[in-house]
N, C-alpha and C positions, 0 to 999 in steps of 0.2 A: 504494500500500500504506500502510495506517495505521500510524503509529508508536505503540507501546505502551510506556509507562514502567514501570520497575521497581515503582514505587508502585502502579500499576494492577494489575499482575500479583499483587503481594503482597496487595493488598486482596481480590482474588478468591480467592486461595488460602486466606486467613485465614477465609473462610466455612466451610471444612472444619474441623470440631472436632479431628480427629486431627492435621492439619497444624498447627493453632494450638498444640496442646500441645507438639508436637515443636519448633516454631519458638521457643516461649518457653523451652524447656530449652536450646536452642542459644544464645539471647540471654544467658542466665545464665552459660553456659560462657564466652562471649566477654567478658562484663563481668569475670569473674574473671581471665581471661587478661590483659586490659588493666590490671587492678589490679596483677598480678604484674609486668608489664613496667614500669609506673610506679615501683613500689617498688624493683625492681632498678636502674633508672636512677638513682633518688634516692640509692641506696646505692653507686653506682659499680660495680655488678656487670655483667659482660659475658656471662657464660655461665650 
């Protein structure tokens, strides 16, 4: 059985325009969440 990497699956999925739009929206949400975590850690906030 051939091993398929996540990058290969993602490359194929990103050929679908609707998937690409939704994927990019999720990437933005994740970047914002990462920024919030970093800011909270920098300020010593835990919750």
